[in-house]
All heavy atoms as a GROMACS GRO file, in nm:
protein
  599
    1MET      N    1  -0.217  12.394  27.015
    1MET     CA    2  -0.250  12.509  27.093
    1MET      C    3  -0.398  12.546  27.073
    1MET      O    4  -0.459  12.583  27.177
    1MET     CB    5  -0.154  12.623  27.062
    1MET     CG    6  -0.182  12.697  26.934
    1MET     SD    7  -0.058  12.820  26.894
    1MET     CE    8   0.052  12.713  26.801
    2ASN      N    9  -0.448  12.542  26.956
    2ASN     CA   10  -0.592  12.573  26.935
    2ASN      C   11  -0.683  12.473  27.012
    2ASN      O   12  -0.778  12.509  27.076
    2ASN     CB   13  -0.633  12.574  26.792
    2ASN     CG   14  -0.570  12.692  26.714
    2ASN    OD1   15  -0.559  12.799  26.768
    2ASN    ND2   16  -0.523  12.666  26.590
    3ASP      N   17  -0.650  12.344  26.994
    3ASP     CA   18  -0.720  12.244  27.061
    3ASP      C   19  -0.722  12.254  27.213
    3ASP      O   20  -0.816  12.228  27.277
    3ASP     CB   21  -0.674  12.099  27.021
    3ASP     CG   22  -0.700  12.064  26.875
    3ASP    OD1   23  -0.791  12.131  26.817
    3ASP    OD2   24  -0.637  11.975  26.827
    4LEU      N   25  -0.609  12.297  27.265
    4LEU     CA   26  -0.592  12.309  27.408
    4LEU      C   27  -0.689  12.412  27.467
    4LEU      O   28  -0.757  12.387  27.566
    4LEU     CB   29  -0.446  12.341  27.458
    4LEU     CG   30  -0.420  12.354  27.595
    4LEU    CD1   31  -0.456  12.229  27.673
    4LEU    CD2   32  -0.276  12.389  27.618
    5LEU      N   33  -0.692  12.531  27.401
    5LEU     CA   34  -0.786  12.632  27.448
    5LEU      C   35  -0.926  12.589  27.436
    5LEU      O   36  -1.001  12.612  27.532
    5LEU     CB   37  -0.761  12.764  27.370
    5LEU     CG   38  -0.847  12.880  27.409
    5LEU    CD1   39  -0.824  12.919  27.557
    5LEU    CD2   40  -0.813  13.001  27.323
    6LEU      N   41  -0.960  12.530  27.324
    6LEU     CA   42  -1.105  12.482  27.305
    6LEU      C   43  -1.137  12.381  27.413
    6LEU      O   44  -1.243  12.378  27.471
    6LEU     CB   45  -1.122  12.424  27.167
    6LEU     CG   46  -1.122  12.529  27.057
    6LEU    CD1   47  -1.129  12.459  26.919
    6LEU    CD2   48  -1.230  12.631  27.073
    7HIS      N   49  -1.044  12.287  27.441
    7HIS     CA   50  -1.066  12.186  27.542
    7HIS      C   51  -1.091  12.242  27.679
    7HIS      O   52  -1.181  12.210  27.753
    7HIS     CB   53  -0.952  12.083  27.540
    7HIS     CG   54  -0.969  11.973  27.634
    7HIS    ND1   55  -1.056  11.869  27.616
    7HIS    CD2   56  -0.907  11.946  27.754
    7HIS    CE1   57  -1.050  11.785  27.721
    7HIS    NE2   58  -0.958  11.828  27.802
    8ARG      N   59  -1.001  12.343  27.712
    8ARG     CA   60  -1.009  12.411  27.839
    8ARG      C   61  -1.146  12.481  27.851
    8ARG      O   62  -1.215  12.472  27.959
    8ARG     CB   63  -0.900  12.510  27.861
    8ARG     CG   64  -0.768  12.448  27.893
    8ARG     CD   65  -0.666  12.554  27.921
    8ARG     NE   66  -0.537  12.487  27.950
    8ARG     CZ   67  -0.421  12.544  27.938
    8ARG    NH1   68  -0.412  12.673  27.904
    8ARG    NH2   69  -0.311  12.483  27.968
    9MET      N   70  -1.186  12.548  27.750
    9MET     CA   71  -1.312  12.622  27.759
    9MET      C   72  -1.434  12.528  27.769
    9MET      O   73  -1.530  12.562  27.841
    9MET     CB   74  -1.322  12.718  27.639
    9MET     CG   75  -1.214  12.832  27.638
    9MET     SD   76  -1.191  12.921  27.791
    9MET     CE   77  -1.333  13.020  27.791
   10ALA      N   78  -1.428  12.423  27.696
   10ALA     CA   79  -1.540  12.326  27.704
   10ALA      C   80  -1.545  12.270  27.845
   10ALA      O   81  -1.660  12.255  27.897
   10ALA     CB   82  -1.517  12.210  27.606
   11GLY      N   83  -1.435  12.238  27.908
   11GLY     CA   84  -1.436  12.188  28.047
   11GLY      C   85  -1.490  12.299  28.142
   11GLY      O   86  -1.563  12.262  28.235
   12LEU      N   87  -1.457  12.422  28.117
   12LEU     CA   88  -1.504  12.529  28.208
   12LEU      C   89  -1.659  12.549  28.185
   12LEU      O   90  -1.728  12.568  28.283
   12LEU     CB   91  -1.429  12.660  28.177
   12LEU     CG   92  -1.282  12.648  28.226
   12LEU    CD1   93  -1.211  12.780  28.177
   12LEU    CD2   94  -1.272  12.645  28.370
   13ILE      N   95  -1.702  12.541  28.066
   13ILE     CA   96  -1.844  12.547  28.049
   13ILE      C   97  -1.921  12.436  28.115
   13ILE      O   98  -2.024  12.452  28.182
   13ILE     CB   99  -1.887  12.545  27.891
   13ILE    CG1  100  -1.843  12.674  27.829
   13ILE    CG2  101  -2.033  12.518  27.866
   13ILE    CD1  102  -1.928  12.796  27.867
   14SER      N  103  -1.865  12.313  28.110
   14SER     CA  104  -1.923  12.196  28.181
   14SER      C  105  -1.927  12.221  28.327
   14SER      O  106  -2.026  12.198  28.394
   14SER     CB  107  -1.838  12.072  28.150
   14SER     OG  108  -1.889  11.959  28.217
   15ARG      N  109  -1.822  12.277  28.381
   15ARG     CA  110  -1.821  12.309  28.527
   15ARG      C  111  -1.922  12.418  28.562
   15ARG      O  112  -1.979  12.410  28.664
   15ARG     CB  113  -1.678  12.351  28.566
   15ARG     CG  114  -1.582  12.242  28.572
   15ARG     CD  115  -1.446  12.288  28.626
   15ARG     NE  116  -1.350  12.181  28.611
   15ARG     CZ  117  -1.220  12.199  28.592
   15ARG    NH1  118  -1.173  12.319  28.581
   15ARG    NH2  119  -1.138  12.096  28.578
   16ALA      N  120  -1.931  12.515  28.475
   16ALA     CA  121  -2.026  12.623  28.499
   16ALA      C  122  -2.175  12.572  28.506
   16ALA      O  123  -2.247  12.608  28.592
   16ALA     CB  124  -2.013  12.734  28.393
   17VAL      N  125  -2.202  12.483  28.416
   17VAL     CA  126  -2.339  12.426  28.412
   17VAL      C  127  -2.368  12.347  28.536
   17VAL      O  128  -2.481  12.348  28.586
   17VAL     CB  129  -2.360  12.342  28.286
   17VAL    CG1  130  -2.488  12.264  28.292
   17VAL    CG2  131  -2.359  12.430  28.156
   18ALA      N  132  -2.265  12.284  28.587
   18ALA     CA  133  -2.284  12.203  28.707
   18ALA      C  134  -2.258  12.276  28.840
   18ALA      O  135  -2.264  12.219  28.950
   18ALA     CB  136  -2.195  12.079  28.702
   19ALA      N  137  -2.226  12.409  28.829
   19ALA     CA  138  -2.189  12.482  28.948
   19ALA      C  139  -2.298  12.486  29.054
   19ALA      O  140  -2.414  12.521  29.017
   19ALA     CB  141  -2.148  12.625  28.907
   20PRO      N  142  -2.266  12.462  29.177
   20PRO     CA  143  -2.372  12.461  29.279
   20PRO      C  144  -2.396  12.603  29.336
   20PRO      O  145  -2.490  12.615  29.420
   20PRO     CB  146  -2.314  12.374  29.384
   20PRO     CG  147  -2.166  12.387  29.368
   20PRO     CD  148  -2.142  12.411  29.222
   21SER      N  149  -2.313  12.700  29.305
   21SER     CA  150  -2.327  12.831  29.371
   21SER      C  151  -2.279  12.943  29.281
   21SER      O  152  -2.205  12.918  29.183
   21SER     CB  153  -2.248  12.841  29.494
   21SER     OG  154  -2.113  12.826  29.475
   22ILE      N  155  -2.311  13.066  29.317
   22ILE     CA  156  -2.261  13.185  29.245
   22ILE      C  157  -2.108  13.188  29.260
   22ILE      O  158  -2.039  13.219  29.160
   22ILE     CB  159  -2.324  13.316  29.297
   22ILE    CG1  160  -2.478  13.308  29.280
   22ILE    CG2  161  -2.264  13.433  29.233
   22ILE    CD1  162  -2.527  13.312  29.149
   23ALA      N  163  -2.054  13.157  29.375
   23ALA     CA  164  -1.916  13.164  29.399
   23ALA      C  165  -1.842  13.066  29.307
   23ALA      O  166  -1.730  13.097  29.256
   23ALA     CB  167  -1.881  13.132  29.546
   24ALA      N  168  -1.896  12.945  29.286
   24ALA     CA  169  -1.835  12.854  29.195
   24ALA      C  170  -1.836  12.906  29.052
   24ALA      O  171  -1.737  12.888  28.978
   24ALA     CB  172  -1.909  12.722  29.206
   25LEU      N  173  -1.950  12.969  29.013
   25LEU     CA  174  -1.950  13.027  28.876
   25LEU      C  175  -1.853  13.136  28.864
   25LEU      O  176  -1.784  13.145  28.752
   25LEU     CB  177  -2.091  13.085  28.853
   25LEU     CG  178  -2.199  12.990  28.808
   25LEU    CD1  179  -2.334  13.065  28.800
   25LEU    CD2  180  -2.164  12.938  28.668
   26GLU      N  181  -1.837  13.217  28.963
   26GLU     CA  182  -1.736  13.325  28.952
   26GLU      C  183  -1.594  13.268  28.946
   26GLU      O  184  -1.509  13.324  28.876
   26GLU     CB  185  -1.747  13.416  29.075
   26GLU     CG  186  -1.876  13.502  29.060
   26GLU     CD  187  -1.907  13.580  29.184
   26GLU    OE1  188  -1.846  13.557  29.296
   26GLU    OE2  189  -1.992  13.674  29.173
   27SER      N  190  -1.570  13.158  29.016
   27SER     CA  191  -1.437  13.094  29.000
   27SER      C  192  -1.416  13.041  28.862
   27SER      O  193  -1.306  13.055  28.806
   27SER     CB  194  -1.430  12.980  29.102
   27SER     OG  195  -1.309  12.908  29.084
   28VAL      N  196  -1.520  12.983  28.802
   28VAL     CA  197  -1.504  12.935  28.661
   28VAL      C  198  -1.480  13.050  28.567
   28VAL      O  199  -1.396  13.039  28.473
   28VAL     CB  200  -1.635  12.855  28.623
   28VAL    CG1  201  -1.634  12.825  28.478
   28VAL    CG2  202  -1.641  12.727  28.705
   29ARG      N  203  -1.550  13.158  28.590
   29ARG     CA  204  -1.532  13.280  28.509
   29ARG      C  205  -1.388  13.327  28.516
   29ARG      O  206  -1.325  13.363  28.418
   29ARG     CB  207  -1.623  13.392  28.543
   29ARG     CG  208  -1.600  13.521  28.458
   29ARG     CD  209  -1.687  13.633  28.496
   29ARG     NE  210  -1.676  13.662  28.641
   29ARG     CZ  211  -1.758  13.746  28.708
   29ARG    NH1  212  -1.853  13.803  28.646
   29ARG    NH2  213  -1.740  13.763  28.837
   30THR      N  214  -1.334  13.326  28.636
   30THR     CA  215  -1.193  13.372  28.649
   30THR      C  216  -1.096  13.280  28.581
   30THR      O  217  -1.003  13.328  28.511
   30THR     CB  218  -1.158  13.377  28.803
   30THR    OG1  219  -1.247  13.470  28.864
   30THR    CG2  220  -1.015  13.418  28.828
   31ARG      N  221  -1.120  13.151  28.581
   31ARG     CA  222  -1.036  13.057  28.512
   31ARG      C  223  -1.050  13.079  28.360
   31ARG      O  224  -0.953  13.064  28.287
   31ARG     CB  225  -1.073  12.910  28.551
   31ARG     CG  226  -1.029  12.883  28.689
   31ARG     CD  227  -1.070  12.740  28.724
   31ARG     NE  228  -0.961  12.688  28.799
   31ARG     CZ  229  -0.942  12.552  28.815
   31ARG    NH1  230  -1.034  12.471  28.769
   31ARG    NH2  231  -0.840  12.509  28.886
   32ALA      N  232  -1.170  13.106  28.314
   32ALA     CA  233  -1.190  13.131  28.168
   32ALA      C  234  -1.108  13.253  28.126
   32ALA      O  235  -1.040  13.252  28.024
   32ALA     CB  236  -1.337  13.148  28.138
   33ILE      N  237  -1.119  13.359  28.201
   33ILE     CA  238  -1.045  13.478  28.167
   33ILE      C  239  -0.895  13.455  28.172
   33ILE      O  240  -0.824  13.497  28.074
   33ILE     CB  241  -1.079  13.591  28.267
   33ILE    CG1  242  -1.224  13.639  28.248
   33ILE    CG2  243  -0.984  13.710  28.255
   33ILE    CD1  244  -1.281  13.724  28.360
   34HIS      N  245  -0.844  13.378  28.267
   34HIS     CA  246  -0.703  13.348  28.272
   34HIS      C  247  -0.665  13.262  28.152
   34HIS      O  248  -0.560  13.281  28.092
   34HIS     CB  249  -0.675  13.274  28.405
   34HIS     CG  250  -0.530  13.236  28.419
   34HIS    ND1  251  -0.432  13.317  28.450
   34HIS    CD2  252  -0.478  13.113  28.409
   34HIS    CE1  253  -0.320  13.257  28.454
   34HIS    NE2  254  -0.342  13.131  28.429
   35SER      N  255  -0.747  13.159  28.116
   35SER     CA  256  -0.716  13.071  28.001
   35SER      C  257  -0.702  13.150  27.879
   35SER      O  258  -0.613  13.124  27.788
   35SER     CB  259  -0.819  12.963  27.993
   35SER     OG  260  -0.811  12.878  28.098
   36ILE      N  261  -0.794  13.248  27.854
   36ILE     CA  262  -0.793  13.323  27.730
   36ILE      C  263  -0.665  13.417  27.736
   36ILE      O  264  -0.594  13.422  27.635
   36ILE     CB  265  -0.919  13.409  27.716
   36ILE    CG1  266  -1.037  13.318  27.692
   36ILE    CG2  267  -0.904  13.510  27.608
   36ILE    CD1  268  -1.173  13.381  27.709
   37ALA      N  269  -0.634  13.474  27.844
   37ALA     CA  270  -0.521  13.562  27.855
   37ALA      C  271  -0.392  13.490  27.832
   37ALA      O  272  -0.294  13.544  27.777
   37ALA     CB  273  -0.518  13.631  27.994
   38GLN      N  274  -0.382  13.364  27.876
   38GLN     CA  275  -0.260  13.289  27.864
   38GLN      C  276  -0.247  13.213  27.732
   38GLN      O  277  -0.145  13.155  27.708
   38GLN     CB  278  -0.253  13.183  27.981
   38GLN     CG  279  -0.249  13.248  28.116
   38GLN     CD  280  -0.119  13.331  28.134
   38GLN    OE1  281  -0.011  13.292  28.095
   38GLN    NE2  282  -0.135  13.454  28.190
   39ALA      N  283  -0.348  13.222  27.646
   39ALA     CA  284  -0.340  13.147  27.520
   39ALA      C  285  -0.231  13.213  27.432
   39ALA      O  286  -0.210  13.335  27.434
   39ALA     CB  287  -0.476  13.163  27.448
   40PRO      N  288  -0.160  13.127  27.357
   40PRO     CA  289  -0.050  13.181  27.274
   40PRO      C  290  -0.104  13.280  27.169
   40PRO      O  291  -0.217  13.265  27.128
   40PRO     CB  292   0.009  13.058  27.206
   40PRO     CG  293  -0.039  12.944  27.291
   40PRO     CD  294  -0.169  12.982  27.356
   41THR      N  295  -0.017  13.372  27.132
   41THR     CA  296  -0.063  13.475  27.034
   41THR      C  297  -0.089  13.409  26.896
   41THR      O  298  -0.157  13.465  26.814
   41THR     CB  299   0.045  13.586  27.016
   41THR    OG1  300   0.170  13.520  26.985
   41THR    CG2  301   0.058  13.660  27.140
   42GLN      N  302  -0.036  13.286  26.874
   42GLN     CA  303  -0.056  13.220  26.748
   42GLN      C  304  -0.195  13.153  26.744
   42GLN      O  305  -0.227  13.087  26.641
   42GLN     CB  306   0.048  13.115  26.718
   42GLN     CG  307   0.186  13.168  26.721
   42GLN     CD  308   0.259  13.161  26.856
   42GLN    OE1  309   0.186  13.148  26.958
   42GLN    NE2  310   0.387  13.172  26.860
   43THR      N  311  -0.273  13.154  26.843
   43THR     CA  312  -0.405  13.094  26.847
   43THR      C  313  -0.492  13.159  26.742
   43THR      O  314  -0.494  13.277  26.721
   43THR     CB  315  -0.471  13.115  26.984
   43THR    OG1  316  -0.388  13.058  27.085
   43THR    CG2  317  -0.605  13.042  26.992
   44ALA      N  318  -0.557  13.066  26.662
   44ALA     CA  319  -0.639  13.119  26.552
   44ALA      C  320  -0.752  13.208  26.595
   44ALA      O  321  -0.813  13.189  26.713
   44ALA     CB  322  -0.695  13.001  26.475
   45ALA      N  323  -0.779  13.317  26.523
   45ALA     CA  324  -0.886  13.409  26.554
   45ALA      C  325  -1.019  13.345  26.584
   45ALA      O  326  -1.084  13.377  26.684
   45ALA     CB  327  -0.897  13.519  26.450
   46PRO      N  328  -1.064  13.247  26.502
   46PRO     CA  329  -1.192  13.182  26.528
   46PRO      C  330  -1.193  13.112  26.667
   46PRO      O  331  -1.292  13.102  26.732
   46PRO     CB  332  -1.213  13.087  26.413
   46PRO     CG  333  -1.131  13.144  26.301
   46PRO     CD  334  -1.014  13.207  26.369
   47VAL      N  335  -1.079  13.054  26.698
   47VAL     CA  336  -1.069  12.984  26.829
   47VAL      C  337  -1.076  13.084  26.944
   47VAL      O  338  -1.154  13.063  27.042
   47VAL     CB  339  -0.940  12.900  26.835
   47VAL    CG1  340  -0.919  12.840  26.972
   47VAL    CG2  341  -0.944  12.792  26.734
   48ARG      N  342  -1.011  13.198  26.933
   48ARG     CA  343  -1.021  13.303  27.036
   48ARG      C  344  -1.167  13.354  27.044
   48ARG      O  345  -1.213  13.381  27.155
   48ARG     CB  346  -0.932  13.417  26.997
   48ARG     CG  347  -0.785  13.390  27.036
   48ARG     CD  348  -0.703  13.521  27.033
   48ARG     NE  349  -0.569  13.494  27.077
   48ARG     CZ  350  -0.535  13.496  27.200
   48ARG    NH1  351  -0.618  13.520  27.298
   48ARG    NH2  352  -0.410  13.468  27.235
   49ASP      N  353  -1.230  13.370  26.931
   49ASP     CA  354  -1.372  13.413  26.927
   49ASP      C  355  -1.456  13.314  27.004
   49ASP      O  356  -1.545  13.350  27.081
   49ASP     CB  357  -1.421  13.431  26.781
   49ASP     CG  358  -1.362  13.550  26.708
   49ASP    OD1  359  -1.301  13.633  26.779
   49ASP    OD2  360  -1.372  13.554  26.588
   50MET      N  361  -1.436  13.186  26.981
   50MET     CA  362  -1.516  13.078  27.049
   50MET      C  363  -1.489  13.083  27.198
   50MET      O  364  -1.580  13.070  27.279
   50MET     CB  365  -1.492  12.946  26.993
   50MET     CG  366  -1.552  12.926  26.851
   50MET     SD  367  -1.527  12.756  26.789
   50MET     CE  368  -1.650  12.672  26.886
   51ALA      N  369  -1.362  13.106  27.234
   51ALA     CA  370  -1.332  13.114  27.377
   51ALA      C  371  -1.397  13.235  27.444
   51ALA      O  372  -1.451  13.225  27.556
   51ALA     CB  373  -1.177  13.121  27.392
   52GLU      N  374  -1.398  13.346  27.373
   52GLU     CA  375  -1.467  13.463  27.427
   52GLU      C  376  -1.620  13.439  27.442
   52GLU      O  377  -1.683  13.485  27.535
   52GLU     CB  378  -1.443  13.587  27.338
   52GLU     CG  379  -1.310  13.652  27.355
   52GLU     CD  380  -1.286  13.710  27.497
   52GLU    OE1  381  -1.390  13.757  27.558
   52GLU    OE2  382  -1.175  13.702  27.542
   53GLU      N  383  -1.674  13.371  27.340
   53GLU     CA  384  -1.821  13.339  27.353
   53GLU      C  385  -1.846  13.250  27.473
   53GLU      O  386  -1.944  13.262  27.538
   53GLU     CB  387  -1.868  13.270  27.221
   53GLU     CG  388  -1.880  13.364  27.103
   53GLU     CD  389  -1.985  13.468  27.119
   53GLU    OE1  390  -2.092  13.437  27.187
   53GLU    OE2  391  -1.969  13.573  27.069
   54ALA      N  392  -1.756  13.156  27.501
   54ALA     CA  393  -1.771  13.074  27.614
   54ALA      C  394  -1.768  13.154  27.741
   54ALA      O  395  -1.843  13.133  27.838
   54ALA     CB  396  -1.662  12.960  27.621
   55ARG      N  397  -1.672  13.252  27.752
   55ARG     CA  398  -1.660  13.341  27.861
   55ARG      C  399  -1.784  13.420  27.881
   55ARG      O  400  -1.841  13.430  27.994
   55ARG     CB  401  -1.541  13.430  27.852
   55ARG     CG  402  -1.521  13.528  27.968
   55ARG     CD  403  -1.427  13.638  27.942
   55ARG     NE  404  -1.453  13.717  27.827
   55ARG     CZ  405  -1.548  13.814  27.821
   55ARG    NH1  406  -1.619  13.844  27.929
   55ARG    NH2  407  -1.571  13.883  27.713
   56ILE      N  408  -1.840  13.475  27.774
   56ILE     CA  409  -1.960  13.548  27.780
   56ILE      C  410  -2.078  13.467  27.827
   56ILE      O  411  -2.158  13.510  27.904
   56ILE     CB  412  -1.993  13.615  27.639
   56ILE    CG1  413  -1.888  13.723  27.615
   56ILE    CG2  414  -2.129  13.669  27.632
   56ILE    CD1  415  -1.884  13.772  27.472
   57SER      N  416  -2.081  13.336  27.783
   57SER     CA  417  -2.186  13.251  27.827
   57SER      C  418  -2.182  13.227  27.977
   57SER      O  419  -2.288  13.221  28.045
   57SER     CB  420  -2.178  13.110  27.762
   57SER     OG  421  -2.205  13.127  27.618
   58ILE      N  422  -2.063  13.214  28.026
   58ILE     CA  423  -2.044  13.192  28.172
   58ILE      C  424  -2.093  13.317  28.250
   58ILE      O  425  -2.162  13.308  28.346
   58ILE     CB  426  -1.896  13.161  28.205
   58ILE    CG1  427  -1.860  13.023  28.149
   58ILE    CG2  428  -1.874  13.163  28.362
   58ILE    CD1  429  -1.712  12.996  28.150
   59GLU      N  430  -2.057  13.434  28.199
   59GLU     CA  431  -2.104  13.557  28.259
   59GLU      C  432  -2.258  13.567  28.252
   59GLU      O  433  -2.321  13.615  28.342
   59GLU     CB  434  -2.038  13.681  28.193
   59GLU     CG  435  -1.892  13.687  28.228
   59GLU     CD  436  -1.821  13.799  28.160
   59GLU    OE1  437  -1.876  13.871  28.080
   59GLU    OE2  438  -1.697  13.821  28.196
   60ASP      N  439  -2.320  13.525  28.146
   60ASP     CA  440  -2.468  13.528  28.132
   60ASP      C  441  -2.523  13.427  28.230
   60ASP      O  442  -2.630  13.457  28.286
   60ASP     CB  443  -2.502  13.485  27.987
   60ASP     CG  444  -2.480  13.588  27.887
   60ASP    OD1  445  -2.452  13.705  27.924
   60ASP    OD2  446  -2.488  13.555  27.764
   61MET      N  447  -2.460  13.316  28.259
   61MET     CA  448  -2.508  13.225  28.361
   61MET      C  449  -2.512  13.297  28.501
   61MET      O  450  -2.603  13.274  28.577
   61MET     CB  451  -2.423  13.094  28.368
   61MET     CG  452  -2.440  13.008  28.254
   61MET     SD  453  -2.330  12.864  28.268
   61MET     CE  454  -2.321  12.811  28.102
   62ILE      N  455  -2.399  13.366  28.528
   62ILE     CA  456  -2.394  13.438  28.655
   62ILE      C  457  -2.503  13.542  28.662
   62ILE      O  458  -2.582  13.549  28.768
   62ILE     CB  459  -2.257  13.505  28.674
   62ILE    CG1  460  -2.149  13.398  28.686
   62ILE    CG2  461  -2.254  13.605  28.793
   62ILE    CD1  462  -2.005  13.451  28.680
   63ASP      N  463  -2.522  13.625  28.555
   63ASP     CA  464  -2.633  13.722  28.555
   63ASP      C  465  -2.765  13.661  28.571
   63ASP      O  466  -2.849  13.707  28.645
   63ASP     CB  467  -2.623  13.804  28.426
   63ASP     CG  468  -2.501  13.890  28.412
   63ASP    OD1  469  -2.439  13.919  28.517
   63ASP    OD2  470  -2.474  13.937  28.304
   64GLY      N  471  -2.792  13.548  28.505
   64GLY     CA  472  -2.921  13.478  28.513
   64GLY      C  473  -2.940  13.429  28.655
   64GLY      O  474  -3.058  13.438  28.708
   65ALA      N  475  -2.837  13.373  28.716
   65ALA     CA  476  -2.862  13.320  28.853
   65ALA      C  477  -2.886  13.433  28.954
   65ALA      O  478  -2.966  13.420  29.036
   65ALA     CB  479  -2.733  13.242  28.892
   66LEU      N  480  -2.813  13.543  28.931
   66LEU     CA  481  -2.842  13.660  29.021
   66LEU      C  482  -2.978  13.720  28.996
   66LEU      O  483  -3.043  13.758  29.098
   66LEU     CB  484  -2.732  13.762  28.996
   66LEU     CG  485  -2.591  13.729  29.041
   66LEU    CD1  486  -2.489  13.834  29.002
   66LEU    CD2  487  -2.595  13.716  29.202
   67SER      N  488  -3.024  13.726  28.879
   67SER     CA  489  -3.155  13.789  28.850
   67SER      C  490  -3.266  13.697  28.896
   67SER      O  491  -3.373  13.745  28.935
   67SER     CB  492  -3.173  13.819  28.700
   67SER     OG  493  -3.183  13.703  28.626
   68ASN      N  494  -3.247  13.566  28.903
   68ASN     CA  495  -3.350  13.481  28.947
   68ASN      C  496  -3.343  13.468  29.105
   68ASN      O  497  -3.440  13.404  29.162
   68ASN     CB  498  -3.330  13.337  28.892
   68ASN     CG  499  -3.379  13.330  28.748
   68ASN    OD1  500  -3.463  13.407  28.705
   68ASN    ND2  501  -3.308  13.247  28.670
   69ARG      N  502  -3.243  13.522  29.162
   69ARG     CA  503  -3.225  13.516  29.305
   69ARG      C  504  -3.234  13.377  29.365
   69ARG      O  505  -3.269  13.353  29.479
   69ARG     CB  506  -3.324  13.611  29.376
   69ARG     CG  507  -3.311  13.752  29.333
   69ARG     CD  508  -3.366  13.846  29.437
   69ARG     NE  509  -3.356  13.983  29.389
   69ARG     CZ  510  -3.255  14.060  29.425
   69ARG    NH1  511  -3.165  14.018  29.509
   69ARG    NH2  512  -3.248  14.183  29.386
   70SER      N  513  -3.207  13.278  29.277
   70SER     CA  514  -3.206  13.136  29.327
   70SER      C  515  -3.097  13.114  29.428
   70SER      O  516  -3.096  13.018  29.503
   70SER     CB  517  -3.198  13.042  29.211
   70SER     OG  518  -3.078  13.061  29.142
   71HIS      N  519  -2.997  13.198  29.432
   71HIS     CA  520  -2.884  13.182  29.525
   71HIS      C  521  -2.930  13.204  29.669
   71HIS      O  522  -2.855  13.176  29.763
   71HIS     CB  523  -2.768  13.269  29.485
   71HIS     CG  524  -2.796  13.416  29.499
   71HIS    ND1  525  -2.880  13.484  29.399
   71HIS    CD2  526  -2.759  13.512  29.584
   71HIS    CE1  527  -2.885  13.607  29.446
   71HIS    NE2  528  -2.818  13.634  29.548
   72MET      N  529  -3.050  13.257  29.687
   72MET     CA  530  -3.098  13.286  29.824
   72MET      C  531  -3.141  13.159  29.889
   72MET      O  532  -3.138  13.149  30.013
   72MET     CB  533  -3.211  13.386  29.818
   72MET     CG  534  -3.175  13.515  29.756
   72MET     SD  535  -3.046  13.598  29.850
   72MET     CE  536  -3.140  13.737  29.911
   73SER      N  537  -3.178  13.057  29.816
   73SER     CA  538  -3.225  12.931  29.877
   73SER      C  539  -3.136  12.820  29.828
   73SER      O  540  -3.149  12.777  29.713
   73SER     CB  541  -3.370  12.904  29.832
   73SER     OG  542  -3.409  12.777  29.873
   74PRO      N  543  -3.047  12.772  29.908
   74PRO     CA  544  -2.952  12.673  29.870
   74PRO      C  545  -3.024  12.540  29.823
   74PRO      O  546  -2.968  12.469  29.735
   74PRO     CB  547  -2.868  12.642  29.997
   74PRO     CG  548  -2.893  12.756  30.084
   74PRO     CD  549  -3.026  12.817  30.049
   75ALA      N  550  -3.137  12.513  29.870
   75ALA     CA  551  -3.210  12.394  29.827
   75ALA      C  552  -3.257  12.402  29.682
   75ALA      O  553  -3.267  12.293  29.617
   75ALA     CB  554  -3.326  12.373  29.919
   76MET      N  555  -3.277  12.517  29.628
   76MET     CA  556  -3.324  12.529  29.490
   76MET      C  557  -3.218  12.506  29.393
   76MET      O  558  -3.241  12.464  29.283
   76MET     CB  559  -3.388  12.670  29.474
   76MET     CG  560  -3.513  12.693  29.546
   76MET     SD  561  -3.579  12.856  29.516
   76MET     CE  562  -3.618  12.844  29.342
   77GLY      N  563  -3.092  12.545  29.418
   77GLY     CA  564  -2.983  12.528  29.326
   77GLY      C  565  -2.990  12.636  29.221
   77GLY      O  566  -3.074  12.730  29.229
   78LEU      N  567  -2.900  12.628  29.127
   78LEU     CA  568  -2.892  12.733  29.023
   78LEU      C  569  -2.971  12.684  28.895
   78LEU      O  570  -2.953  12.568  28.857
   78LEU     CB  571  -2.751  12.762  28.978
   78LEU     CG  572  -2.664  12.822  29.095
   78LEU    CD1  573  -2.517  12.842  29.048
   78LEU    CD2  574  -2.720  12.957  29.141
   79PRO      N  575  -3.048  12.771  28.839
   79PRO     CA  576  -3.123  12.729  28.718
   79PRO      C  577  -3.045  12.744  28.589
   79PRO      O  578  -3.078  12.814  28.500
   79PRO     CB  579  -3.241  12.831  28.720
   79PRO     CG  580  -3.177  12.955  28.774
   79PRO     CD  581  -3.076  12.904  28.881
   80LEU      N  582  -2.931  12.672  28.580
   80LEU     CA  583  -2.844  12.690  28.466
   80LEU      C  584  -2.882  12.604  28.343
   80LEU      O  585  -2.848  12.634  28.232
   80LEU     CB  586  -2.696  12.666  28.506
   80LEU     CG  587  -2.649  12.756  28.622
   80LEU    CD1  588  -2.510  12.717  28.656
   80LEU    CD2  589  -2.663  12.898  28.578
   81ALA      N  590  -2.938  12.490  28.367
   81ALA     CA  591  -2.963  12.395  28.262
   81ALA      C  592  -3.092  12.430  28.184
   81ALA      O  593  -3.126  12.368  28.082
   81ALA     CB  594  -2.972  12.258  28.312
   82ALA      N  595  -3.167  12.521  28.236
   82ALA     CA  596  -3.304  12.561  28.180
   82ALA      C  597  -3.288  12.624  28.038
   82ALA      O  598  -3.196  12.672  27.994
   82ALA     CB  599  -3.382  12.650  28.263
   0.00000   0.00000   0.00000
């Protein structure tokens, strides 16, 4: 169960980094929130903490993309890997 949550969150972070749009990032954030909420109560606290950190990182990516206003020009893409 711990490995499953970590694996899901790693996959979501990977998708977030490759996201082509704000809408895609928001979809990834929604999936992260859902994954954390659906995790069994027996999930270890450090694993839950790492999952929350991943969710926060995704939200930071959204905030960064919005503040750079790169979403205004589709040709520029999102500056997530910087």
